[in-house]
Structures are given as C-alpha cells and as structure tokens.
C-alpha positions as CSV (number, residue, x, y, z in Angstrom):
1,M,176.5,202.6,-192.5
2,R,173.4,200.4,-191.7
3,L,171.0,201.2,-188.9
4,R,169.5,198.2,-187.0
5,F,167.0,198.3,-184.1
6,A,167.6,195.7,-181.3
7,S,164.6,193.7,-180.4
8,V,164.2,195.5,-177.1
9,A,164.2,198.9,-179.0
10,E,161.5,197.6,-181.4
11,L,159.3,196.6,-178.5
12,E,159.8,200.0,-176.8
13,L,158.9,201.7,-180.0
14,A,155.8,199.7,-180.5
15,K,154.7,200.4,-176.9
16,A,155.3,204.1,-177.3
17,L,153.4,204.2,-180.6
18,D,150.4,202.5,-179.0
19,Y,150.5,204.9,-176.0
20,Y,150.6,208.0,-178.2
21,E,148.0,206.8,-180.6
22,S,145.7,206.1,-177.5
23,C,146.2,209.7,-176.5
24,G,144.9,211.1,-179.7
25,P,144.4,210.1,-183.4
26,G,147.5,210.7,-185.4
27,L,149.8,211.3,-182.4
28,G,151.4,207.9,-182.8
29,A,152.2,208.7,-186.5
30,R,153.8,212.0,-185.4
31,F,155.9,210.2,-182.8
32,L,157.0,207.6,-185.4
33,A,157.9,210.4,-187.8
34,E,160.0,212.0,-185.1
35,V,161.8,208.7,-184.4
36,Q,162.5,208.3,-188.2
37,L,163.9,211.8,-188.4
38,A,166.2,211.2,-185.4
39,S,167.3,207.8,-186.9
40,E,168.2,209.6,-190.1
41,R,170.2,212.2,-188.2
42,I,172.0,209.4,-186.3
43,E,172.7,207.5,-189.6
44,T,174.1,210.7,-191.2
45,H,176.2,211.8,-188.2
46,P,176.6,208.9,-185.8
47,L,179.2,210.6,-183.6
48,A,177.4,213.9,-183.2
49,W,175.3,213.1,-180.1
50,R,176.2,213.0,-176.5
51,R,178.3,210.1,-175.3
52,L,176.8,208.5,-172.1
53,S,179.5,205.9,-171.8
54,P,182.5,204.8,-173.9
55,N,180.1,202.8,-176.2
56,V,176.6,204.3,-175.9
57,R,175.3,207.6,-177.2
58,R,171.9,209.3,-177.0
59,C,170.0,211.4,-179.5
60,L,167.0,213.3,-178.2
61,L,163.7,213.6,-180.0
62,H,162.6,217.2,-180.6
63,R,158.9,217.0,-179.8
64,F,158.6,214.0,-177.5
65,P,160.4,213.2,-174.2
66,Y,162.3,210.3,-175.6
67,G,165.8,209.5,-176.5
68,I,167.3,207.0,-178.9
69,F,170.2,205.2,-177.2
70,Y,172.6,203.6,-179.7
71,R,176.0,202.1,-180.2
72,V,178.2,202.6,-183.3
73,H,180.0,199.5,-184.6
74,D,182.4,199.3,-187.6
75,E,179.7,198.8,-190.2
76,E,176.4,199.2,-188.3
77,I,174.6,201.5,-185.9
78,E,172.7,199.5,-183.3
79,I,169.7,201.2,-181.8
80,L,169.6,199.8,-178.2
81,S,166.6,201.6,-176.8
82,V,163.9,204.1,-177.6
83,G,163.6,205.4,-174.1
84,D,161.1,207.5,-172.2
85,L,163.2,210.1,-170.5
86,R,160.5,210.9,-168.0
87,Q,161.5,207.7,-166.1
88,D,163.9,207.7,-163.3
89,P,167.4,208.8,-164.6
90,R,169.1,206.2,-162.4
91,R,167.3,203.5,-164.5
92,W,169.2,204.7,-167.5
93,E,172.5,204.9,-165.6
94,E,172.2,201.2,-164.6
95,W,171.0,200.3,-168.1
96,I,174.0,202.0,-169.7
97,K,176.4,200.3,-167.4
98,K,175.1,196.9,-168.6
99,Q,175.6,197.9,-172.3
100,T,179.3,198.8,-171.9
C-alpha cells in the first residue's frame, strides 16, 4: 500500500521541522526520523491505530507531542495531518468532522 502526504500535512511537517530545528541543532532531524518511523508503522499496519471517526485514524509519535492523522483508501494511505497535540483538542474534533 502506498503512503501519500496531503499538501496540508507536508506544510505542517515543514513548519514543525523548522520549529524544532530552531529549538536546537539536530532536533528537527530527530523529529523527522520519528515521523518516518511512525509512517513506516502506519504503512505496515494501517488499521492498528485508534479510529477517531469512521474514516480517520491517529498514530502518536513516541518522543514528540504530535500525531499523524490518516485515512486508509483501497490502495493508498493518505496522511491528512501531522498535528501538534498540544493544541486545543476541540480543534481536532472539528477538523475530523470535516474529513468524514
């Protein structure tokens, strides 16, 4: 199954990388490595993570307060968001409603 990042998710990832790299040298690279590991876990076991709605699931990163929100299609896994979980949870509830 192919993994694809939506354009919004790519922008969120770039913004988070910039933020973490500004916090300390190499921290952005560690964040990116964690996103890559989570993406590989999703690709290997796409139905293993918590379902937030009928179509959207979330895989948590281990070392950073982020989640990867994704949707499984027939032949593709679409990464919808690389989301900062420190934000207001109601924001995610509204966002998920729009994705279903």
